N, CA, C and O atoms as a GROMACS GRO file, in nm:
protein
  508
    1MET      N    1  -8.092  -8.042   3.394
    1MET     CA    2  -8.187  -8.106   3.482
    1MET      C    3  -8.111  -8.202   3.572
    1MET      O    4  -8.025  -8.276   3.524
    2ASP      N    5  -8.140  -8.202   3.699
    2ASP     CA    6  -8.076  -8.288   3.798
    2ASP      C    7  -8.130  -8.429   3.782
    2ASP      O    8  -8.248  -8.454   3.808
    3THR      N    9  -8.044  -8.523   3.738
    3THR     CA   10  -8.091  -8.659   3.712
    3THR      C   11  -8.131  -8.731   3.839
    3THR      O   12  -8.222  -8.815   3.836
    4GLU      N   13  -8.067  -8.701   3.951
    4GLU     CA   14  -8.103  -8.765   4.077
    4GLU      C   15  -8.243  -8.722   4.120
    4GLU      O   16  -8.325  -8.805   4.160
    5ALA      N   17  -8.270  -8.590   4.113
    5ALA     CA   18  -8.402  -8.539   4.150
    5ALA      C   19  -8.509  -8.593   4.055
    5ALA      O   20  -8.620  -8.624   4.098
    6THR      N   21  -8.475  -8.606   3.927
    6THR     CA   22  -8.570  -8.660   3.830
    6THR      C   23  -8.604  -8.804   3.863
    6THR      O   24  -8.721  -8.843   3.858
    7ALA      N   25  -8.505  -8.884   3.896
    7ALA     CA   26  -8.529  -9.024   3.930
    7ALA      C   27  -8.616  -9.034   4.054
    7ALA      O   28  -8.704  -9.120   4.061
    8GLN      N   29  -8.592  -8.949   4.153
    8GLN     CA   30  -8.673  -8.952   4.274
    8GLN      C   31  -8.817  -8.909   4.244
    8GLN      O   32  -8.912  -8.971   4.292
    9ALA      N   33  -8.833  -8.804   4.165
    9ALA     CA   34  -8.966  -8.755   4.134
    9ALA      C   35  -9.046  -8.859   4.056
    9ALA      O   36  -9.167  -8.870   4.074
   10GLN      N   37  -8.980  -8.935   3.972
   10GLN     CA   38  -9.047  -9.037   3.894
   10GLN      C   39  -9.058  -9.168   3.971
   10GLN      O   40  -9.116  -9.264   3.921
   11GLY      N   41  -9.002  -9.174   4.092
   11GLY     CA   42  -9.011  -9.295   4.172
   11GLY      C   43  -8.910  -9.399   4.129
   11GLY      O   44  -8.921  -9.515   4.169
   12ALA      N   45  -8.813  -9.361   4.048
   12ALA     CA   46  -8.709  -9.453   4.001
   12ALA      C   47  -8.771  -9.584   3.952
   12ALA      O   48  -8.722  -9.693   3.980
   13ASN      N   49  -8.881  -9.568   3.876
   13ASN     CA   50  -8.952  -9.681   3.817
   13ASN      C   51  -9.012  -9.775   3.922
   13ASN      O   52  -9.036  -9.893   3.893
   14THR      N   53  -9.037  -9.725   4.042
   14THR     CA   54  -9.104  -9.805   4.144
   14THR      C   55  -9.225  -9.729   4.193
   14THR      O   56  -9.231  -9.607   4.180
   15GLY      N   57  -9.320  -9.798   4.249
   15GLY     CA   58  -9.438  -9.733   4.304
   15GLY      C   59  -9.543  -9.704   4.198
   15GLY      O   60  -9.531  -9.747   4.083
   16PRO      N   61  -9.647  -9.632   4.238
   16PRO     CA   62  -9.759  -9.607   4.146
   16PRO      C   63  -9.719  -9.519   4.029
   16PRO      O   64  -9.631  -9.433   4.042
   17LYS      N   65  -9.783  -9.542   3.916
   17LYS     CA   66  -9.756  -9.463   3.796
   17LYS      C   67  -9.866  -9.361   3.771
   17LYS      O   68  -9.862  -9.290   3.670
   18VAL      N   69  -9.963  -9.353   3.860
   18VAL     CA   70 -10.072  -9.259   3.847
   18VAL      C   71 -10.073  -9.167   3.968
   18VAL      O   72 -10.065  -9.212   4.082
   19ILE      N   73 -10.081  -9.037   3.942
   19ILE     CA   74 -10.094  -8.938   4.048
   19ILE      C   75 -10.229  -8.872   4.029
   19ILE      O   76 -10.261  -8.828   3.919
   20ARG      N   77 -10.308  -8.864   4.135
   20ARG     CA   78 -10.441  -8.803   4.127
   20ARG      C   79 -10.447  -8.679   4.215
   20ARG      O   80 -10.402  -8.681   4.330
   21ALA      N   81 -10.502  -8.572   4.160
   21ALA     CA   82 -10.516  -8.447   4.234
   21ALA      C   83 -10.618  -8.360   4.161
   21ALA      O   84 -10.652  -8.387   4.046
   22THR      N   85 -10.664  -8.255   4.227
   22THR     CA   86 -10.753  -8.160   4.161
   22THR      C   87 -10.677  -8.039   4.109
   22THR      O   88 -10.732  -7.956   4.037
   23GLN      N   89 -10.547  -8.030   4.147
   23GLN     CA   90 -10.466  -7.917   4.100
   23GLN      C   91 -10.318  -7.952   4.106
   23GLN      O   92 -10.272  -8.015   4.200
   24PHE      N   93 -10.246  -7.909   4.003
   24PHE     CA   94 -10.100  -7.918   4.000
   24PHE      C   95 -10.047  -7.780   3.970
   24PHE      O   96 -10.098  -7.712   3.881
   25ILE      N   97  -9.944  -7.736   4.041
   25ILE     CA   98  -9.880  -7.608   4.014
   25ILE      C   99  -9.734  -7.637   3.982
   25ILE      O  100  -9.664  -7.703   4.058
   26LEU      N  101  -9.691  -7.586   3.868
   26LEU     CA  102  -9.554  -7.600   3.823
   26LEU      C  103  -9.482  -7.469   3.853
   26LEU      O  104  -9.526  -7.363   3.810
   27GLU      N  105  -9.371  -7.477   3.929
   27GLU     CA  106  -9.297  -7.358   3.969
   27GLU      C  107  -9.163  -7.352   3.898
   27GLU      O  108  -9.106  -7.455   3.861
   28ASP      N  109  -9.112  -7.229   3.880
   28ASP     CA  110  -8.977  -7.215   3.827
   28ASP      C  111  -8.875  -7.230   3.939
   28ASP      O  112  -8.912  -7.260   4.053
   29GLU      N  113  -8.748  -7.210   3.908
   29GLU     CA  114  -8.643  -7.232   4.008
   29GLU      C  115  -8.648  -7.136   4.125
   29GLU      O  116  -8.585  -7.160   4.228
   30THR      N  117  -8.723  -7.024   4.111
   30THR     CA  118  -8.735  -6.928   4.222
   30THR      C  119  -8.862  -6.950   4.304
   30THR      O  120  -8.886  -6.880   4.401
   31GLY      N  121  -8.943  -7.048   4.264
   31GLY     CA  122  -9.066  -7.077   4.337
   31GLY      C  123  -9.189  -7.005   4.284
   31GLY      O  124  -9.297  -7.015   4.343
   32LYS      N  125  -9.174  -6.931   4.173
   32LYS     CA  126  -9.290  -6.861   4.115
   32LYS      C  127  -9.374  -6.959   4.035
   32LYS      O  128  -9.319  -7.039   3.959
   33PRO      N  129  -9.506  -6.954   4.052
   33PRO     CA  130  -9.593  -7.040   3.970
   33PRO      C  131  -9.580  -7.003   3.823
   33PRO      O  132  -9.590  -6.885   3.787
   34ARG      N  133  -9.559  -7.102   3.737
   34ARG     CA  134  -9.548  -7.078   3.594
   34ARG      C  135  -9.656  -7.150   3.515
   34ARG      O  136  -9.685  -7.115   3.401
   35ALA      N  137  -9.718  -7.252   3.578
   35ALA     CA  138  -9.828  -7.324   3.514
   35ALA      C  139  -9.919  -7.382   3.622
   35ALA      O  140  -9.873  -7.422   3.729
   36ARG      N  141 -10.048  -7.386   3.591
   36ARG     CA  142 -10.145  -7.447   3.684
   36ARG      C  143 -10.241  -7.533   3.602
   36ARG      O  144 -10.305  -7.486   3.508
   37LEU      N  145 -10.250  -7.658   3.641
   37LEU     CA  146 -10.345  -7.751   3.583
   37LEU      C  147 -10.445  -7.781   3.694
   37LEU      O  148 -10.407  -7.833   3.799
   38ALA      N  149 -10.571  -7.749   3.671
   38ALA     CA  150 -10.669  -7.762   3.778
   38ALA      C  151 -10.806  -7.799   3.723
   38ALA      O  152 -10.833  -7.783   3.604
   39VAL      N  153 -10.889  -7.848   3.812
   39VAL     CA  154 -11.029  -7.877   3.781
   39VAL      C  155 -11.113  -7.783   3.866
   39VAL      O  156 -11.095  -7.775   3.988
   40SER      N  157 -11.206  -7.712   3.801
   40SER     CA  158 -11.292  -7.617   3.873
   40SER      C  159 -11.392  -7.691   3.960
   40SER      O  160 -11.406  -7.813   3.952
   41LYS      N  161 -11.463  -7.615   4.044
   41LYS     CA  162 -11.568  -7.674   4.128
   41LYS      C  163 -11.674  -7.743   4.044
   41LYS      O  164 -11.737  -7.839   4.090
   42GLY      N  165 -11.696  -7.696   3.924
   42GLY     CA  166 -11.793  -7.756   3.834
   42GLY      C  167 -11.740  -7.875   3.758
   42GLY      O  168 -11.810  -7.932   3.674
   43GLY      N  169 -11.615  -7.914   3.785
   43GLY     CA  170 -11.556  -8.030   3.719
   43GLY      C  171 -11.495  -8.002   3.584
   43GLY      O  172 -11.469  -8.095   3.507
   44ARG      N  173 -11.470  -7.874   3.551
   44ARG     CA  174 -11.413  -7.837   3.422
   44ARG      C  175 -11.261  -7.823   3.432
   44ARG      O  176 -11.212  -7.748   3.517
   45PRO      N  177 -11.186  -7.895   3.349
   45PRO     CA  178 -11.041  -7.886   3.355
   45PRO      C  179 -10.988  -7.762   3.282
   45PRO      O  180 -11.048  -7.714   3.186
   46GLY      N  181 -10.874  -7.711   3.331
   46GLY     CA  182 -10.811  -7.598   3.267
   46GLY      C  183 -10.662  -7.595   3.293
   46GLY      O  184 -10.614  -7.643   3.396
   47LEU      N  185 -10.589  -7.539   3.199
   47LEU     CA  186 -10.445  -7.522   3.210
   47LEU      C  187 -10.414  -7.375   3.189
   47LEU      O  188 -10.457  -7.317   3.089
   48ALA      N  189 -10.340  -7.314   3.282
   48ALA     CA  190 -10.300  -7.174   3.268
   48ALA      C  191 -10.148  -7.167   3.272
   48ALA      O  192 -10.084  -7.235   3.353
   49LEU      N  193 -10.090  -7.085   3.183
   49LEU     CA  194  -9.946  -7.065   3.177
   49LEU      C  195  -9.917  -6.920   3.211
   49LEU      O  196  -9.986  -6.830   3.163
   50PHE      N  197  -9.815  -6.896   3.293
   50PHE     CA  198  -9.781  -6.763   3.342
   50PHE      C  199  -9.639  -6.726   3.300
   50PHE      O  200  -9.552  -6.813   3.289
   51ASP      N  201  -9.615  -6.595   3.278
   51ASP     CA  202  -9.479  -6.551   3.245
   51ASP      C  203  -9.400  -6.529   3.374
   51ASP      O  204  -9.449  -6.556   3.483
   52GLU      N  205  -9.278  -6.480   3.361
   52GLU     CA  206  -9.191  -6.462   3.476
   52GLU      C  207  -9.240  -6.357   3.574
   52GLU      O  208  -9.195  -6.354   3.689
   53THR      N  209  -9.332  -6.268   3.531
   53THR     CA  210  -9.387  -6.167   3.621
   53THR      C  211  -9.516  -6.213   3.688
   53THR      O  212  -9.573  -6.141   3.770
   54GLY      N  213  -9.563  -6.332   3.654
   54GLY     CA  214  -9.686  -6.384   3.713
   54GLY      C  215  -9.810  -6.355   3.631
   54GLY      O  216  -9.920  -6.394   3.671
   55LYS      N  217  -9.794  -6.288   3.517
   55LYS     CA  218  -9.910  -6.260   3.431
   55LYS      C  219  -9.950  -6.385   3.354
   55LYS      O  220  -9.865  -6.459   3.304
   56ARG      N  221 -10.081  -6.407   3.345
   56ARG     CA  222 -10.132  -6.519   3.265
   56ARG      C  223 -10.106  -6.489   3.119
   56ARG      O  224 -10.140  -6.380   3.070
   57ARG      N  225 -10.047  -6.584   3.047
   57ARG     CA  226 -10.016  -6.564   2.906
   57ARG      C  227 -10.092  -6.658   2.815
   57ARG      O  228 -10.108  -6.630   2.696
   58ALA      N  229 -10.141  -6.772   2.870
   58ALA     CA  230 -10.217  -6.865   2.788
   58ALA      C  231 -10.306  -6.950   2.878
   58ALA      O  232 -10.270  -6.983   2.991
   59THR      N  233 -10.424  -6.984   2.825
   59THR     CA  234 -10.512  -7.078   2.895
   59THR      C  235 -10.571  -7.175   2.794
   59THR      O  236 -10.596  -7.141   2.678
   60LEU      N  237 -10.592  -7.294   2.841
   60LEU     CA  238 -10.660  -7.398   2.765
   60LEU      C  239 -10.766  -7.450   2.860
   60LEU      O  240 -10.734  -7.496   2.969
   61ALA      N  241 -10.892  -7.444   2.820
   61ALA     CA  242 -10.999  -7.480   2.911
   61ALA      C  243 -11.114  -7.550   2.842
   61ALA      O  244 -11.137  -7.533   2.722
   62VAL      N  245 -11.184  -7.630   2.920
   62VAL     CA  246 -11.308  -7.692   2.877
   62VAL      C  247 -11.418  -7.629   2.961
   62VAL      O  248 -11.411  -7.628   3.084
   63THR      N  249 -11.522  -7.577   2.893
   63THR     CA  250 -11.632  -7.514   2.962
   63THR      C  251 -11.763  -7.583   2.922
   63THR      O  252 -11.763  -7.674   2.840
   64GLU      N  253 -11.872  -7.538   2.980
   64GLU     CA  254 -12.002  -7.593   2.943
   64GLU      C  255 -12.034  -7.564   2.796
   64GLU      O  256 -12.103  -7.643   2.731
   65ALA      N  257 -11.985  -7.452   2.745
   65ALA     CA  258 -12.012  -7.412   2.606
   65ALA      C  259 -11.921  -7.481   2.506
   65ALA      O  260 -11.950  -7.479   2.386
   66GLY      N  261 -11.811  -7.542   2.551
   66GLY     CA  262 -11.717  -7.606   2.459
   66GLY      C  263 -11.576  -7.603   2.516
   66GLY      O  264 -11.556  -7.624   2.636
   67SER      N  265 -11.480  -7.577   2.430
   67SER     CA  266 -11.342  -7.568   2.475
   67SER      C  267 -11.276  -7.450   2.405
   67SER      O  268 -11.323  -7.402   2.302
   68GLY      N  269 -11.164  -7.405   2.463
   68GLY     CA  270 -11.099  -7.291   2.402
   68GLY      C  271 -10.956  -7.273   2.444
   68GLY      O  272 -10.912  -7.323   2.548
   69LEU      N  273 -10.884  -7.202   2.361
   69LEU     CA  274 -10.746  -7.163   2.386
   69LEU      C  275 -10.741  -7.011   2.379
   69LEU      O  276 -10.788  -6.951   2.282
   70ALA      N  277 -10.685  -6.949   2.482
   70ALA     CA  278 -10.673  -6.804   2.484
   70ALA      C  279 -10.527  -6.766   2.503
   70ALA      O  280 -10.456  -6.826   2.584
   71LEU      N  281 -10.483  -6.664   2.428
   71LEU     CA  282 -10.348  -6.612   2.440
   71LEU      C  283 -10.356  -6.467   2.485
   71LEU      O  284 -10.439  -6.390   2.436
   72PHE      N  285 -10.270  -6.430   2.579
   72PHE     CA  286 -10.272  -6.298   2.640
   72PHE      C  287 -10.139  -6.228   2.615
   72PHE      O  288 -10.036  -6.293   2.600
   73ASP      N  289 -10.141  -6.093   2.609
   73ASP     CA  290 -10.018  -6.019   2.589
   73ASP      C  291  -9.945  -5.998   2.722
   73ASP      O  292  -9.988  -6.049   2.825
   74GLU      N  293  -9.836  -5.923   2.718
   74GLU     CA  294  -9.754  -5.904   2.838
   74GLU      C  295  -9.823  -5.825   2.948
   74GLU      O  296  -9.776  -5.824   3.061
   75THR      N  297  -9.935  -5.758   2.915
   75THR     CA  298 -10.010  -5.685   3.018
   75THR      C  299 -10.123  -5.770   3.076
   75THR      O  300 -10.192  -5.727   3.169
   76GLY      N  301 -10.142  -5.889   3.022
   76GLY     CA  302 -10.248  -5.976   3.070
   76GLY      C  303 -10.379  -5.962   2.994
   76GLY      O  304 -10.478  -6.025   3.030
   77LYS      N  305 -10.380  -5.878   2.890
   77LYS     CA  306 -10.502  -5.859   2.811
   77LYS      C  307 -10.516  -5.971   2.708
   77LYS      O  308 -10.416  -6.015   2.651
   78PRO      N  309 -10.641  -6.018   2.685
   78PRO     CA  310 -10.661  -6.120   2.582
   78PRO      C  311 -10.630  -6.063   2.444
   78PRO      O  312 -10.666  -5.949   2.415
   79ARG      N  313 -10.565  -6.143   2.359
   79ARG     CA  314 -10.535  -6.099   2.224
   79ARG      C  315 -10.591  -6.193   2.120
   79ARG      O  316 -10.633  -6.149   2.013
   80VAL      N  317 -10.592  -6.325   2.149
   80VAL     CA  318 -10.642  -6.424   2.054
   80VAL      C  319 -10.717  -6.532   2.131
   80VAL      O  320 -10.672  -6.578   2.236
   81MET      N  321 -10.832  -6.573   2.079
   81MET     CA  322 -10.905  -6.686   2.134
   81MET      C  323 -10.949  -6.777   2.022
   81MET      O  324 -10.999  -6.732   1.919
   82LEU      N  325 -10.928  -6.903   2.043
   82LEU     CA  326 -10.971  -7.006   1.949
   82LEU      C  327 -11.070  -7.092   2.026
   82LEU      O  328 -11.036  -7.148   2.130
   83THR      N  329 -11.192  -7.104   1.975
   83THR     CA  330 -11.296  -7.176   2.047
   83THR      C  331 -11.355  -7.289   1.964
   83THR      O  332 -11.360  -7.283   1.841
   84ALA      N  333 -11.398  -7.390   2.034
   84ALA     CA  334 -11.474  -7.499   1.973
   84ALA      C  335 -11.602  -7.511   2.055
   84ALA      O  336 -11.611  -7.593   2.146
   85ALA      N  337 -11.698  -7.428   2.021
   85ALA     CA  338 -11.824  -7.419   2.096
   85ALA      C  339 -11.931  -7.506   2.032
   85ALA      O  340 -11.916  -7.552   1.918
   86LYS      N  341 -12.039  -7.527   2.105
   86LYS     CA  342 -12.151  -7.605   2.052
   86LYS      C  343 -12.207  -7.542   1.925
   86LYS      O  344 -12.249  -7.614   1.834
   87ALA      N  345 -12.207  -7.410   1.918
   87ALA     CA  346 -12.261  -7.339   1.801
   87ALA      C  347 -12.166  -7.346   1.682
   87ALA      O  348 -12.208  -7.321   1.569
   88GLY      N  349 -12.039  -7.379   1.705
   88GLY     CA  350 -11.941  -7.387   1.598
   88GLY      C  351 -11.807  -7.330   1.641
   88GLY      O  352 -11.799  -7.262   1.743
   89PRO      N  353 -11.702  -7.355   1.563
   89PRO     CA  354 -11.570  -7.304   1.598
   89PRO      C  355 -11.558  -7.156   1.570
   89PRO      O  356 -11.630  -7.100   1.487
   90GLY      N  357 -11.466  -7.091   1.642
   90GLY     CA  358 -11.447  -6.949   1.621
   90GLY      C  359 -11.305  -6.904   1.648
   90GLY      O  360 -11.230  -6.967   1.723
   91LEU      N  361 -11.269  -6.794   1.586
   91LEU     CA  362 -11.141  -6.728   1.608
   91LEU      C  363 -11.173  -6.583   1.641
   91LEU      O  364 -11.236  -6.513   1.562
   92LEU      N  365 -11.129  -6.537   1.757
   92LEU     CA  366 -11.155  -6.401   1.802
   92LEU      C  367 -11.023  -6.328   1.820
   92LEU      O  368 -10.929  -6.383   1.877
   93LEU      N  369 -11.015  -6.205   1.770
   93LEU     CA  370 -10.895  -6.124   1.780
   93LEU      C  371 -10.927  -5.996   1.856
   93LEU      O  372 -11.029  -5.932   1.831
   94PHE      N  373 -10.839  -5.959   1.948
   94PHE     CA  374 -10.861  -5.844   2.036
   94PHE      C  375 -10.750  -5.741   2.015
   94PHE      O  376 -10.637  -5.776   1.980
   95ASP      N  377 -10.783  -5.613   2.038
   95ASP     CA  378 -10.682  -5.508   2.026
   95ASP      C  379 -10.600  -5.498   2.155
   95ASP      O  380 -10.618  -5.577   2.247
   96GLU      N  381 -10.510  -5.400   2.161
   96GLU     CA  382 -10.420  -5.386   2.276
   96GLU      C  383 -10.491  -5.350   2.405
   96GLU      O  384 -10.432  -5.361   2.512
   97THR      N  385 -10.618  -5.307   2.397
   97THR     CA  386 -10.693  -5.278   2.519
   97THR      C  387 -10.777  -5.397   2.564
   97THR      O  388 -10.844  -5.392   2.667
   98GLY      N  389 -10.773  -5.505   2.486
   98GLY     CA  390 -10.850  -5.624   2.520
   98GLY      C  391 -10.990  -5.625   2.463
   98GLY      O  392 -11.072  -5.710   2.500
   99LYS      N  393 -11.020  -5.530   2.372
   99LYS     CA  394 -11.153  -5.524   2.312
   99LYS      C  395 -11.156  -5.609   2.185
   99LYS      O  396 -11.061  -5.610   2.107
  100LEU      N  397 -11.268  -5.680   2.166
  100LEU     CA  398 -11.286  -5.763   2.048
  100LEU      C  399 -11.289  -5.675   1.923
  100LEU      O  400 -11.364  -5.577   1.917
  101ARG      N  401 -11.205  -5.711   1.824
  101ARG     CA  402 -11.200  -5.632   1.700
  101ARG      C  403 -11.233  -5.714   1.576
  101ARG      O  404 -11.270  -5.657   1.474
  102ALA      N  405 -11.219  -5.850   1.583
  102ALA     CA  406 -11.252  -5.933   1.469
  102ALA      C  407 -11.298  -6.069   1.518
  102ALA      O  408 -11.244  -6.123   1.614
  103ALA      N  409 -11.401  -6.123   1.451
  103ALA     CA  410 -11.454  -6.253   1.489
  103ALA      C  411 -11.487  -6.333   1.364
  103ALA      O  412 -11.563  -6.289   1.278
  104LEU      N  413 -11.428  -6.450   1.356
  104LEU     CA  414 -11.457  -6.544   1.247
  104LEU      C  415 -11.522  -6.665   1.314
  104LEU      O  416 -11.462  -6.730   1.400
  105VAL      N  417 -11.645  -6.694   1.273
  105VAL     CA  418 -11.721  -6.803   1.334
  105VAL      C  419 -11.781  -6.889   1.223
  105VAL      O  420 -11.827  -6.836   1.122
  106VAL      N  421 -11.780  -7.020   1.243
  106VAL     CA  422 -11.842  -7.111   1.147
  106VAL      C  423 -11.957  -7.182   1.218
  106VAL      O  424 -11.936  -7.261   1.310
  107ARG      N  425 -12.079  -7.151   1.174
  107ARG     CA  426 -12.200  -7.213   1.231
  107ARG      C  427 -12.261  -7.307   1.128
  107ARG      O  428 -12.210  -7.320   1.016
  108LYS      N  429 -12.370  -7.374   1.167
  108LYS     CA  430 -12.437  -7.466   1.075
  108LYS      C  431 -12.479  -7.399   0.945
  108LYS      O  432 -12.473  -7.459   0.838
  109ASP      N  433 -12.522  -7.272   0.955
  109ASP     CA  434 -12.567  -7.201   0.835
  109ASP      C  435 -12.453  -7.138   0.756
  109ASP      O  436 -12.478  -7.070   0.656
  110GLY      N  437 -12.327  -7.158   0.800
  110GLY     CA  438 -12.212  -7.109   0.725
  110GLY      C  439 -12.123  -7.017   0.806
  110GLY      O  440 -12.153  -6.986   0.921
  111PRO      N  441 -12.012  -6.974   0.745
  111PRO     CA  442 -11.917  -6.889   0.815
  111PRO      C  443 -11.960  -6.743   0.816
  111PRO      O  444 -12.037  -6.698   0.731
  112SER      N  445 -11.909  -6.670   0.916
  112SER     CA  446 -11.931  -6.526   0.919
  112SER      C  447 -11.804  -6.460   0.970
  112SER      O  448 -11.729  -6.517   1.049
  113LEU      N  449 -11.782  -6.339   0.924
  113LEU     CA  450 -11.668  -6.259   0.966
  113LEU      C  451 -11.718  -6.121   1.002
  113LEU      O  452 -11.784  -6.055   0.922
  114ASP      N  453 -11.687  -6.078   1.123
  114ASP     CA  454 -11.726  -5.945   1.169
  114ASP      C  455 -11.601  -5.868   1.208
  114ASP      O  456 -11.512  -5.921   1.275
  115LEU      N  457 -11.594  -5.741   1.166
  115LEU     CA  458 -11.489  -5.649   1.210
  115LEU      C  459 -11.556  -5.541   1.292
  115LEU      O  460 -11.659  -5.486   1.253
  116LEU      N  461 -11.496  -5.509   1.407
  116LEU     CA  462 -11.556  -5.415   1.500
  116LEU      C  463 -11.464  -5.296   1.525
  116LEU      O  464 -11.342  -5.308   1.519
  117ASP      N  465 -11.526  -5.180   1.553
  117ASP     CA  466 -11.444  -5.064   1.589
  117ASP      C  467 -11.412  -5.069   1.739
  117ASP      O  468 -11.448  -5.164   1.807
  118GLU      N  469 -11.344  -4.966   1.788
  118GLU     CA  470 -11.300  -4.965   1.928
  118GLU      C  471 -11.414  -4.959   2.029
  118GLU      O  472 -11.393  -4.985   2.148
  119THR      N  473 -11.535  -4.925   1.983
  119THR     CA  474 -11.650  -4.922   2.073
  119THR      C  475 -11.727  -5.052   2.074
  119THR      O  476 -11.820  -5.069   2.153
  120GLY      N  477 -11.688  -5.146   1.986
  120GLY     CA  478 -11.757  -5.273   1.978
  120GLY      C  479 -11.864  -5.276   1.869
  120GLY      O  480 -11.933  -5.377   1.853
  121LYS      N  481 -11.878  -5.167   1.795
  121LYS     CA  482 -11.976  -5.160   1.686
  121LYS      C  483 -11.922  -5.232   1.563
  121LYS      O  484 -11.806  -5.213   1.524
  122VAL      N  485 -12.006  -5.315   1.501
  122VAL     CA  486 -11.967  -5.386   1.380
  122VAL      C  487 -11.954  -5.284   1.266
  122VAL      O  488 -12.048  -5.210   1.237
  123ILE      N  489 -11.836  -5.281   1.204
  123ILE     CA  490 -11.813  -5.186   1.093
  123ILE      C  491 -11.808  -5.258   0.958
  123ILE      O  492 -11.817  -5.193   0.854
  124TRP      N  493 -11.794  -5.391   0.960
  124TRP     CA  494 -11.797  -5.470   0.838
  124TRP      C  495 -11.835  -5.612   0.877
  124TRP      O  496 -11.791  -5.663   0.980
  125SER      N  497 -11.918  -5.674   0.793
  125SER     CA  498 -11.962  -5.809   0.825
  125SER      C  499 -11.991  -5.885   0.697
  125SER      O  500 -12.042  -5.828   0.601
  126GLN      N  501 -11.960  -6.013   0.696
  126GLN     CA  502 -11.994  -6.103   0.586
  126GLN      C  503 -12.030  -6.238   0.643
  126GLN      O  504 -11.960  -6.281   0.735
  127PRO      N  505 -12.127  -6.306   0.599
  127PRO     CA  506 -12.233  -6.252   0.517
  127PRO      C  507 -12.328  -6.169   0.598
  127PRO      O  508 -12.424  -6.115   0.544
   0.00000   0.00000   0.00000
């Protein structure tokens, strides 16, 4: 890391210590976006991380329903989602095509686990 550039970017301990914006984009050394921290038009914050090809690989977001973390594979398909929704927390697992295959959710009335086939049909569930 270039210490001179770092000192300039941080203001060399002078000037304001708060930066305000509705979006920040973090670029790699070639200028490709690798991360975006932004607030949506509805005022919801989110963080997206991108790989070297520009594919989204992870998101962290706050929505009206709650908050969540999503992880994506190298093709950009969702593979894992962890949610903290009003109805309760959940863990969702997706296959290589991006289809939901397993869901573990904890609601007020207790936990449930559903396993789904490739068409989305529940093939096993508890309770």
